[in-house]
Structures are given as structure tokens and as C-alpha cells.
N, C-alpha and C positions, 0 to 999 in steps of 0.2 A: 486446022480442025483441034488441034492440041489446045491451042490459045482460048477458042470456045469452049472446051471443057472445062476449063479452070476458072472462068468467068462466072459460068452457069451457077453453081453453088453459092459463091459470095451473094449473087442478087437475090437470092432464094431464102438465104437468111437475112438480109435486110427488110424483105417482103415479109416476111415473118414477125420480124420484130416489130414494126410499124403497128401491125393490123392487131397486135398483142396489147399496145398500147391505146389504142384508140377503142377496145374492150373493157377497160377498168368498172369496177363496180364499186357504191358507195356502201361505207359501212350502217349498220341499223342498229337500234337497243331491242332488247328482247322485252317482250311485254308479257309479264309474267301475273297481271292481275291486282286486284286492290290490295290484297293480304301478304303479299308478297315483299321481301323485305331487300329485294334487289331488283334492277329492271330499269325504266326508264322514269323512276318516282311519281307516276300516273295515279293519281286517288289517292296519294299519303298524305296521312293524317297523324298529328303530333297533339299531344296533351300541352297546355298552357306550360306545366309545371316542369317538362323537361329541363335537366340542369343543362347549362352550358358546359360543351366540352363532348357531349354524349355524340356516339355514332348512330347516326338515326337511319340510314340507308346505304346501299350500296348501287352506284352505277353499274349495269352490265349491260354490255351489247358486242358485236363480232362485225368482222368483214368479211365479205364471200370470197376474197381471195386469200383468206388468211394472213393478212397483215396485221401488224400489232395495232390497236388503236388507243388513242388518249381519249379524256373525259375533261368536261369543263363546266360551270355556272357561271351564267350573266343574269343581270337585272336590267330593269326599264329605268332610264334615266329618274333619278330623285327617291330612288327606291331604296328601302334600308337592307344591306347585306345579313341574313340571318345563317346562311350556310357556306361552309368551304368544303372543296372536294380533292381527293387525291388523284393528281391526273392520269397515273400512270394505274391504281388498283380501283377508283371509283368510288372509293369510300367518303362518304358526306358526314360531316360533321356539324352541330348545332353552334356558333360562335355568337349567337346574341341571345339575349332573355325573349323568351313569348308572351306575350300579353294577349289575350282573347280579346279582352273588353276594348283593347285598343285597336286590333287588327286580329279578323279571325280568319283571313284568306291571305297566303302569301303566292306570287306569282313570281315563276322560275324559268328561265330556259335553258335548258340542258343541250349539250350538244357532246358528238361523240365524232372522232377524226381518225382517218388510217394515214394522214400525212398528204392525201392527194385529195379527197374529198372530206367535207365535213356536212354532219345532219344535226341540225337542232330544232326542239322540239319546247313550247310553252306549256307548262305543267300548274296546276294550283295545288297546294296544299293546304290543306284544312286545319286550323288551330282549332284544339277540344277545348271544353270549358274544366277549370279545376276550381274546387271550392278556396279560393285565395281571396276574396272580398269580405268585408264586413257588412252588415248592414248599416244604413246612411239615415238619420232623421232629417226631414225636410221642414224649410222653414221654422227653423229655431231660432232665438229662443221663445216657449210655449208659456203665454200670460193670458187666463181666461178669468172671465169678470162674472161671477154668477150672484144673481140674486138670492137673500137667504130664505126667502119663500118657495124657491123651486122646490117642486114635490119630487119624492125620493123614487130613485128609479130612474130619473129622467135623464137624458143625453144631456152633455155637457160640452164636448168635443170631440174630434178625430183625430188620432194620432195618426201620420203617415210616413213611413219609412221604405227606404228601397234597398235592394242588393243585386249588383250588376250579374252576380252568378245566374247561371243557368240551372234548370232542375231544381232539386231538393236544395242546393247551397243557395238559388235565388226565392226561397219559400222564407216567410217571414210571420213569425208567430210573437204575440204581445203579452206581457204580464207587468205586473206592478210588484213592487218590493214593500215589504212589510202591510203585504194585503190585511191583516188582522189588525194593524194598529190604526190605518186611516179609513176615512168615511166615501171611498171610492173603488169603482171598479172598470174591469177592461176588456172589450171583446177580443180573444187572443187573436181572431183571423182580419177583423175591420180596424181596431184600433182604436174604436169608440168608447170614451170616458164617459162612463155615468155613477151618479150617486149612488150608494148602496139602497138597497131595498129594505124601508123602515127608517133609515137614517135621514134626518136634517139637519140644515146649515143653520147655524146662531151666530149672526154678526158679534152680537155680545158677547158671547164666548169665545170666540176666534173669530178673526178677520182674514185671515192669509193661512191656505194649507200648501204644502210642498208634498208632490206625489213624484215618485221615482219610477218612471217607464223604463224598461227593459225589452229592446228587440232582439230576438234570435233567429237564426236561418235556421235552415232543414239540415244542416251537415254536408259534407260531402268530401272525397279525397284530395289529399293535399301532399305529394312527393310521398304517397304509398300509406300515409296515415288519415283516418279517419278526422276530419277536424268541422268543429261548431264556433261559429264566431257569433258574438253580440254587442251591441252598442245600449248604453243608457242615456237619459236624459231627465231633466227634471222639469216637470209641470206646474207653476205658479198659479193657484186659485185664487184668487181674490174675490172673497164673499162682499156682496153689496147690500148695504143696511137699508132695511123697509121699516115703517112706522108699524110697530107690533110691539113696541114694549112701553109700559107706562111709565111717567117718572117715579124719581127715587130721591130721597133726603139722605143729603151729607152731612157727616159729622153727629149722628144723633147718637145718645139722647142730648136734647138740649135742654141746660140748666143756664139760669141766669140771676142775678143778685141787683135788689136795689136797696142802696146803703142810706144812713140817715142824713148823710150830705148830698145825695144825689137831687138834681135841678129836675123839674118838671119838663118835660118833652128830650129828655135826654135818651140815648138810645141804649139798649138794655144788653140785647145779642141781636145776632142776625142769624137767620136759618137761610140753608140754600138747598135747593132741588134741581136735581137735572132730567133732562129727557131722557128715557133710557135707550132710544135709538141714536146712538153718538154720529153716525153718518151723517144723518141729515136731520138733527137736534130742530124742536119746536120751541118756542120761547114759553117762559113759564108765569103762570098768575097765580100772586099769594093771597090769601083773606085768612081771617081769624073767625073758625066758626062759632065758637063758645068759650067761656071760660075768664073773659077780660074784665066782666063787671063794670065795662064803662074806665078803666084804668089804665089800658093798652092799646095801641094800635100799630098796624104792620102795614109797610110800604107793598103796592102790591106788584111792583117790579123786582125791587130789590130783596125781599123778605126782611127787610130791618124790622125790630120791635122795639119801640118805644113806647116811656111811661109818659101819661098825660097828667097825672097828680103828682102833687107833693109827696114826700114819704110819710109824714105826718097824719096824711087825710086817706093813706092807704088802710082798711079795717082788718085784712087778712096778714098771716106770716106768710102765706106759701100761695101763689097763683098756678092754677094749672090751666095752659091756654091748648085750646086744638086748632093747629091750623092745617090750611086746605092749600096743596098745590095743584094746579091744573094745566094741562099743554093748551097751547092755542095754535090752531093749524094756521096755512097760509091763507084760508078764507075766512081768516078771524073767527072760527069756531071753539067751542072748548071739546075737547075730547076726553084723554084720559086723564086721571087726577090721583092722588094719593094723600093722606093724613099723617101728621106726627103732633106728638105731645110734648109741649113746651115749661118746663116748669120755673117760676121765677120767685124767687125767696127774698122777703126783706127781712135785711138783717141789719146787727147793729153795726156802729163802724169801729173796728180794731184799733184802737187808739190808747189802749192801757195795756202796759206788761206785767206780768205776774210779780207781786210783792212780799218779800216776807216779814214778819211780826214778830215781835217779843213782848213781853211781858209789860213793857212801858212803851211799845209803839212800833213802828219801822226799825229793824233793826237788820245787818248785814255780817254781823259777825257773832258767834256763839262759842262760848268757853266751858269746859268742863274737865274736874279733876277727879281721877278715879283709879284705884288698884288694877294693877295688872292682872290678864288672865282673868277675866269675869267669867260666868258661866256662858254657854252658848245659848241661846234664846233670850237673852237678859235685855230687857229695854233700859235705854240710856235715859233715865228720869228725871236728869238734871239739865237736861235740854228742852225748853220751852218755845216752839218754835211753831207759827201758824204762816201760811201762805194763803193769798188772794190774788183774783182778777176780776177786777170791776167790771169786764164788758161782759157782754151777754151771747148765750148761745155757743155756737162754733167757738169763738173769739175769745171765750174763757175756759176752754180747754188745754192744758198742757201735762205734762210730763216731769217726773221728779227723778234726779238719779243725783249719785255720789260720784264725784271726780277725785280719785286717789288712789291709794294702794288697794287694788281689788281683791275681794272676796273675804273682807273683815268685819265690814259692816253692809246691813242693807236698810233700805230706806221704805216706809209703808205710810202713804199708798203710793203707786208709780203713777198714777193717771188721776188727777186732779180737774174736776169741773166746779168753777168759781171758788171754792175755799175749802181748805181741809187743815187738820192739826197732822203736823210731821211727828213720824215715830221713826226712831232709830234703832235697829236690832242687833246683837251680837251675832256674826256669823260665823267666825273663825277664830276661836280664845286665844290660839297657840299662838297666832300672829301679834295679839297685844301683847309685847313683851318689851318689860321696861329695860332691859340689857339690850335689845337691837334698837330700838327706839324710844327716848323718853317723852316725846312728844309727838302726836300723829297729828295731822293737818289733812283735813279734806274740803273740797267746795260743794256745795248744796247748789245744784244746778235746774231749773226752772224752766222749760221750753215750750212755746206753744206747739199744737200739734198739727193742726189743718188750717193754719191761718199762712198767707202767702207773705205776711213779714217776718213771723216766727219770731215774736217778741220773746227775749229771755231775760232772766235776773239770776244772780247768784248771791251765795252767803259762804262766811267762812266757816267752818267748823274746826274747832282747835283743841285736841283731848290730851289731858297733861296727864303722865301715867305715875303712881305710886309703886316702889320697889316691894316685893315680896320672895320670903326665901325660897324660891322655885328652884333654883338649881344644886346639883350636887357636886363636890368637888371633882375634880377631873384631871387624872396624873398626865403628863405628856406623851407616858408610853405604857403600855400594858404591862411591861416587863424590863427591867434593867440589870445588865450584864456588867461584872465589874471585875477586875484582877487586881491582886494585892502580894506581895513577895511574902516568902514564910517569914522572912528575917524584918519584917515593919515592927516598930517598939509598939508598945500599948497607945491607944490614943491615937492612931494613924487615921486619915479620912480613907473613905474607902469609896463613896459614889454619893452624889448629891440627887435626890430626886425631887422632881417638880412637879405640883399639883395647883389647879386654877379654880376658883370659883367666881364666877361674874357678878355674884349678888351684890351689892353694896352693903357699908357698915360692918356691924360685926356679923351678920350674915356672910360676909365675903372672907373674913379670917380663917385660918387653916391652920390647925394642929396633927402634927405626924407624932406616927407611933410603929413600930414594929412588933410581931409576935410569929412565933411558930418554933418548931423544934431546932432550927439553925439559927434563931438569931440569940442565943446564950451569949456567944462571944462579942456580940454589936451592941451599940448604940445610936439612938438617933436624935437629932438637936429637932426639938416641936416646932420651932417655928421657921427654921432656914431650910432644914429636910436632908442636911449632912448625916450621913453614915459613916460611923467612925467604930474603932475598936474598944473593946473595954481596956481601961488602964492596965488591968492585971493581964491582958489576953494575950497568950503566946500562941503564934501560929505555926502549925508543921504540916507542910503537904505529906509527910509520911505518913502520918496519923491521919489528916482528913484533909482532903485537898477541893471537896466542894460544900459549899452551905447555901442553903435555898430557905428563905423567909417569906414574909409578906410586910410590907408596907401599908399603913392606912391614913387617908388624909381625911380628916374630920373638920365639919364647921361647927359653930358654937350652937347650933341647932338639933345636933346630933346627925346630919347627915354624912356619909360617908361613901369613899369607896376605895377600891384594894387595887395593888398593882405587885408584881412579884420580882424578887431580887433574886439572882443568882449570881454567887460569889465564888471564882477561883484562885485557890491559894497558889502561886507560883512557885513551884521549886528553885530552890537555892542549893547550889551545891556546897552543904554543910557535913556532907560524911565523907569519910575516908574510906577506901577498900579494907575490908578487913578479913583476914586469914583465920580459920579455925583454931590455928593452932601457931604459935612464931616460930615452934622448930617442929618442923615435921619430917618422916622417915619413909622412905618409898623404898619397895623392892623393886627394880628393873629387869626384867628379862631382856636379852639382844634380843633385839627384832620389835620390842613391844613398848609402845611410850608408858610413861605415868602421867598422870594429870594433877594439876595444881588447880584450886577453886578460892576468888574471894568475892567476897559480898559487900555491895554497894548498898548502904541503906536508902540512898536517896530516890525520890520520887520517879522522877521522870527522866528521860532521856535528853540530852547524852550524859547527863548527872551520874548515872549509874551503869555507864556500859565502859568494863573495864578492859584495858589492854595489859599483857602481861610480856615481862623482858627479865632476862638474865643480867643483874647487875655484876655478879663475880663469880667465877670460877677457876679452879687451878688444876689441873691445866687448864687454858682455854679451847676454843676447837674443839672440845669433845660432845658439848650437848646443845640442841637447837629446843626453841621454844617457839609454840605456834601463839602470836598475838593474841587473838581471839579467845582461843577454848583452853589455852592454859597447857597444852599436851607439851611435855618434855620427850624427846627421842635422842638417839644417840646419832652422831654424824651418818652420813651413808656409806663412809670408808668404813665404819667399825662392825665388824660382823662377827667377831669372836673374842672371847679373854685374853687371845694372846696376844689381839693387838692392843688391849687397854694396857696389859703387861707392859709392851712394848712403849706406851706411852708414860706411863709412870713406875714407880717403884713400889708403890703403896698394895700388896698384892692381896689385901683384904677388900680391895675394891670399893669401899666406902667412900664417898666423896660429898662434898659440903658445897652449895650454891646458895648464893644469895640472888632471891627471886624479888622482883616489884612488880606491884600490881596500884597502875594507875589509872583513874578513871579520866573521862574526857569533860570535865564542865570546867568552868571558866570563872575562877582560879581551879587549877587541877591540883586533886590531892592523890598521895601516893603513899603506899605502906608495902615497908619489904619483910622478908621472912628468910629463916635460915632453912635449906632443905636438905636431908641427907638422904643420898641415893646408893642402895647398894644393889649393885652391879652383877648377876649371875646368869650363868646358862644352862638351856633346859637339858636335863640329862637322862629323862627317861623316855628317850625316843618319842619324842612328842606326842604321846598317847593323852587321851584324855584323864589319864590318873596322873600322869606328870604334868600335864597341866594344872590339874587341880591341887596335887601338893604344891606346886610354885605359887599359886594363889593364894594358897592359907599358909603360906609360910609366915606370914605375919601376923595371922589369926589362928591361932591353936583351937581355941574354943569352936571355931565355925568347923574345922576339921574333926573335932570329936563330935557334935553334934550330927554332922551326916553321918558319919559311922553308925551311930546309934541307931539313926532311923533305920539305915540299910539293914542291920541287923536285926531291928523289931520286924522289917517286913520278911525277913528269912522265916523267923520264927512262927509268924501269922500263915505261911505259906505251909510251914510242913505239918501243924496242926491242921489245917484243912485238909490237906492231902492223908492225912491219918484217919481222920473223920470217917472220910468218902468212902476209903478202903474197908473200914469196919463194918461200915452200913451195908456195902456191897456184899462182903462175905457171909454176913448174919443172915441174909434175905435169899442167897442161894442153899439148894437142897445137896447138889453135886459135890463128890470129893474130888478134889483137882488135885493133881499130879505134886509133887514138891515141886518140881522143875517143867519147864515148856521150853522146848527146843523152838528157837526164835532164829530163823534166817538172818542171816549177816546182811546189814543192809550198807549201801555206802554213805561214810561220814564225810562232814569236811574235813580236811586236816588238821583243823585245831579249832579250839572252840574260844570265843572270845566275849568279853563285858564290853560291853558300849554302855558309857555314861554320857549326859549332858547336864551341864551344869548351869543355871543362871548365872548371868552376872549380877554382883551384889550392887546394890542403887549406894549411895551416900547417905548415913544417918540422917534420919528426919524426926519428926514428931512420933509418927508411927514406927514401929517396931520392923527391924531389919526381916526382908520376906526373901527365900529362895528356894528354890524347888530342886527335887533330887529326881533325877529318871534313870532307871535303870532296866537294862533289857537283856536276859539271858537265854538265850539261843534253844538250850537242852540241859535236859536232867536225868542222871540214869535212876530208874527207879524199879527196882526188882523185887517183888514178894513171892511168896508161895505160890499163889496162884496165877502168876503172871498177869494181872490185872496192872492196868494203868488208868491213875485217877488224874484227871485234865482239870485244872480249875478254870472256869469260866471267866472270859473277859469283861471287864465292866465298860460300859459306853466310854468313858474318857481314856480308855489306853489305846495305844497306837494299832494296827490291823497286825494280825499273827503273821509272821515270817510265811516264806513260801515251804512246802512240804521237803523233805530231806532226800537227797538223792541217793540211791542205792549204792554203797560200795564200802568194801571190807576194811577194816581198820581194827589194829592191832590190839587195843583195849577191849574190855567186853562190853558188847551193844547194849544198846539200852534204850527207850525212847525219851523223845525231848518235849520237856513240858515247857510252855511258853510264860514267863512269867508276867507279872502286872507293873507298870510304872507307876511310881507313887510320888507326893510330893508332900515335902514336910516344912513348917514353917515355925522355926525355932523362936525361942522367946529372944527378945532382944537384948544383949549383953553391951553394957556400957565399954566402948574400949577404952583399956587405960592410956595413958601417954606412952608413947614408944620411947624406949631409951637404948642407947647404942649396948649397955651393958647386959641388954637381954637378947644378944644376938645367941648367943651359944644356946640358952633354953629355946628359942625357936627353931635352932638347926635339930638337936633333939627331939623336940615333937616331930618333924619333919619325918625323921629317921623311923620313929617310933610307929607312926601313922603307914609309913609304906610298907613296914614288917606287916602290919596287923592285915591291908589290904592283898598281900601276896599269900599270907595262910587263907584266907576266905576264899581265894580264887582256888588254892590247892584243895579246899575241903569240897568245889564242887567238879574236884578232876580235871579241871582247866589248867593246860602248861602257863607257866609264867612268860609273859612278854617282856 
């Protein structure tokens, strides 16, 4: 029993498994309708412009048992594979480009499988149209034959084009390019080509027309954009000729000539006429209607006109023939015709050229002698010339002209018929110049005008000129510049001037002369033009270095011209530098230089540039001299008299130097002088008064003049103050106290006198000038009414000093009165030669002046500095 119980469950499980296997169900697709993007691809439609690689659909299905499914696409044999599918996901991708025009439906077998069962379905995919095709013309090229008499508005051709697209992309409209420039129109829908209304074709004007026709579709979508495609073709329209134009003559007007040697029966000319309808022309028949008078005939077929009489039998010089040209159609009937006039002239044979004649018969050379520069418009009466052509009519017409230098003469007449007297007239008098050309040669040319032979002849015209005095002497330059050294002896050549006169003989001879304020020292050779100095002339660049005068060139007839001469006298180093005195005395204050000066009278540099040097000094190495200015100063280490006393035992410190002044000329000149220098030391505390005393040590008269000027100013100020105070007291009615209490004001510790002295210039022609300027800061001025009179300051004075500070001082207080600066110009005093023996006198004058200045300062209440 246990064994049976164990077997029964196993058998049951096996039976259940067999039943389950036999009950498996097949998978199936979802059918989601035509607009769905997933399912079994039934009723799927794609536009033909879908890009390759686009995901176009998703296959979707299921298995009833829930097993996983796979998808697949297959095609019938020979079909193109357009799609691929992802077996697991069912994504369908386009792998081949679609073209509706080639294949508008695609059959595909879609399948789904669960591994045991596979279900397949055949589906159709519709390919939708896109506007990807252009219109195409059929049966091109288009060549149309149209008779020229086709009525306007008639249909002449039908254009046909197709577009493989559907809908608006497949509809076509037609139009013409340049519709306003051609004679045709087209129906936009049917493509029928017509002649414009009111327009006719004309074979004779235009045989071919080219019309560009454009076919355009209605447009449509292509890859998302609206596209319109078009195509064009050219229609060639050949116009067929129709007999509708009369004949026409070619080469009109017609002229013919019968000459004196023409034979009877000779052809004179040929007229040509053509049928106006050039496509299918008719033959032309010619005839003379009138005007021949039995003297001429015409060929009916060729149009050749011939003379049937000899020239001497022709009674008229000109014949007018009326010729008729008619068309002969294929039936032999005369249709259209036209007329033309033919002019035939009977002329003489041109067998004689123009010929020149003189007084004695034919002549080809004419000569004339005349003076140069005749008046313009004058006729050359010495030339007797006649010209003749013995032919008749047009053969005897010829022109005359002069061949040679142009614009000098002109010939009259210029056109001659048969015979004329030749006249030659002066046109340009200035060009008839003996100096330019003594002989003028021309050719007189006569040449026929209207003849084919152009016969001509020439004659030589030779004009010999006689000279006149028509030129003025002319200098080679408008001015001459010359240089001559100042040491040149009298009679030295300076410059040669040159003038020319192209006239011949005596008229060309030139005489030179000079004149002007600067010509006194110079002469000129009348023939050669050489300018030289007077024998007695002495040139001096220092006196006058520039001379300027005029030179004249004159011919024998009195005609002349002028030139200007500029002569510069070159400076020569012929002056030595000169000191104003051979022995000079100078006073040198230690620390201040003294200056020497020498003048070189030469006119130009470097001859008048002077260099200075010390030639001899004892002891040496005490003085230095500036080479250019002549300033002499002590060596830099000498700062006091003690140092000088240590150098030399000469206690009076008066030394002699030998100085040299040397110019820079070549050769160079020099001059020496003895300079005595008195060396002193400043002793007056270096104030303005001390400086003035030291400067005037060598010139006591200068110090006296300054002192007198200062005293005069003080007297003038005193008078003015007194006068002012008097008038003020006189006008006042009040009784003023004898004294007035005045509050002490703070005053400066001391009162100073400031003086400024101008430096004295070197004596010259003008008197020496100097200026004395003095400013007194304050002045005690007390009177009975304690009024203070202030002198007004003139414009030339300096600004008044600032107001004094209020401070007590030991002496009596008082008001300060500013003084006026003044200048004095003393008379020029000739400085006597300075000698060493006068040194004591100078020292005494300096001491006396010093004492006087101290007394004057004390009078103003100023302490002595």
C-alpha cells in the first residue's frame, strides 16, 4: 500500500505537464488602427521624402501565455528591402529611399514569435507623394514654321509639359520670359502659343524669333518646406516668306559717266534690283521708261546700261534716265514694280595736270628777295605766278596750298577752277627772321579735287631775306656778381660781362659802358666788356665792401639793354688789434676782474676777432685772462692781500703785465700793451657806498659829480616840504598847540641808505651816462603844529616802502618821509692819462668823499655803518 501511494503523485504530475504542453497558444499583433504608430503596420502610409534612418513604426504584440515575443520583417523574392526591425523592441527603421513615382505601394510580411509559434501577416505600406519632381517638356526641341501673313492672335503651336507629382505639385502653368519684348503670348493652362493681338510677322524684317517658355508646377511640401519647381525651353519660330513685297533697287542713287574716248556700245553702268521677298524671290525685268533720247539702252535681264552713240554725237552733258524694275511670277506675269533715276554725265577726259606759269611761260621755280619782318597781310608782289588746268568741268578743279614751315604765308585762292592768279600773303611777320633763317623755301602744290587720278604739280618758292636792325643787345645774365680782394692794385680786372646782338654788320657791334653811384672806382673796356678798377682806385673793405652799378650794351643804332653788377670787396687782414692806450692802469678789487679791450678795424670775421693773452707777468701764476673777453682776474687761490704779500715783497701791490691782443686772420697780427694793476681789498664792509668809492678811486671827478647831484636833490626836497607846510598853516584858522603828544611807534633798529649805481660804459662818441638812485626810508619832521608834509611820488620812482612797525626807540620819534629816486647825467669828462705818480692824489679824494658821505648820513640822523 505504501508503494502505491508513492507512485500515484508522480504519475499525476506527468499527466498535468503533458496537458499543459498540448494547450500552448500562438502570439498575436495588436491592431491599433490606421493612425496608430504601433501594432501590425496595417494601413501605414509614409511620405516619399522621409529621410533614410527614420524610425517609422513600432511592431507591437503579445503572447497569451505571457512568453516574450520577437519580431521580424520579410519580403517577397525580388522585392527591395525598405525597412529593418529590432527583433526584441519591434522598432521599424527606413533603410532605403522611397520614390512614389517608381513604387507607390510596398508589401511587407511582418511576423511575431514566442519561440514555439510564429504568426505572419502581409501588410501594404502606402508611399505618399512629395513635390520632388520638376516639370519636363515633351518632344523637344520645338521648331515652328509660321507664314509671315498669319493673322495676329492665331495659334501657332502647343507646348506640352508633364510633372510626375500628384496634386498641386503635379499641376503645370506656362508663361513666357520677356513677354513685352516679343510678339507672342501663351495660354498659361493649355500651353497654346499665339501671335499677339495687333502684331504681324514680317519676313523681311525678322526671319527668326526665339521664345523662352517656362513651365512651373503648383508647389508642395518637400522635407518640411514648400517647394516650387520649374523648367524652361526655347521655341524657335521661323517666319516663312510670302510674296507681299515689291522689288527694290540696290546701290542708289545711280551715276554714270561717258568720256570723250568712250566707244559706242560700251557699258556705262549697271542697275540692280531685287525682289523684296527674299525667301522665294521672283525674277526681275528691266526697261528704260524715258530720258534716253535714243542714246542709251538697258539689258532686260541684267540691268546693264550702254551708250549706243559716240560721245561726240551726244547733244547733252547730262542725261536723266528713268528705269523700271518689275517682278515676273512663276506663271510669267508681271506683278510688282519700282522705278529709279539714273544720271549719266558726258565729261571730258582728265588728261591734263595743273600747270604753273611765270611771265615767260611754264615755270616751276620762283625767287624773291625781301627784308625780314614785313607787315602782316602784305602781298608778295614780286612773285608773278599763274596756274592753269586745260581740262573741262570737274577735271579742271584743283586746290592750292603751300608746303613748308607752317603759319608764315598763306596762298589765295585755295580752290581754283581752270585758271587763277596766285597771290601769297604774309601771315606771321615774326617768323620771317633773317637771324633764324636767311632763306625760306616752300613748295606750291596744286592737286585735283574730284578726279580719280588726282593729278598734281609743284613749284618751288625761294624767298631770300635781307637783314634789318631788329634785335637789341642781350646780356648773358641779368646780373653779374664779382669779388675782389681789398689789397688789389689799381687797374685790376674784376669781371667780364658779355652781350650778344644777332644782327649782322654794324648793327651787331656792341659798345659797353657803366654808370651808377657805385661805378666811380671802376672802368669797362668798351669792346671786350671787361670791368677793372681805376688806376688810382684804392679798395678798402672797412670803408665800403659793397658796390652796385649798371652796365649798358648798346649797338650802333642806339638800341641797348642793361644788366646789374654787384661787386663785393673781400676783406684782407690788414689791421692789427689796437689798445686805446699803450700803457693802462687798472684798479682790481680782490674777487672782481678788470677788463682790457682792443679793437681790430678789419671788416669781416675772423680778421676782426681778437684773442687776449698775458705775455709776461712777474711773478707768474698770479693772473688769469679770458681769451675772448679780455677779463683779467686773480688766480682762484688768491682771496686776500695777505696772500699777495706772501707772494711778493712789493707792498703797494701795483704790478705790470704785458698783455697781447692777436687777431685770427691769416696772416695774423698782434699788438702788446703794458697793463698796471693796483690790487686793493674792500674796506667798507662791502656796502654800496664802499663799492662806489672803490669804483671811483681812479675817477675822482665822477665821485664829485655824484655827490653834487645828491646834495641838489636834498635841497629840492627841503624847499618843497617847507613850501607845503607854509601853505597849510596859512589856510588853517585854528590855533595849534606848540607841541603834540605823539605815541611812540616801533621803529627799525637802524636807518639805512640804499644806493644803486649804474655801471659806467666804455667812453664813446656820446657822453658818459650814469644814474644815481637813492632811497631814504624815513625822515624826522617836527614843526609847531605837528603836521607832516609828504612829497608825492612821481611815476618813475619805485613803490613806497611798507608802513613802519610800531615799536619804541631811544631817539625822538618822527614821521618817515619817502624820498624820490633820481638820475643825473653828468657832462662827459675826458679822462686824462693815468700815471703812477697820481696814486696819492686818488687816495686823498677817496678819503675826502668818504668823510662827506658820513657827514651827510649824520645830518639825517642815521648811524654810520
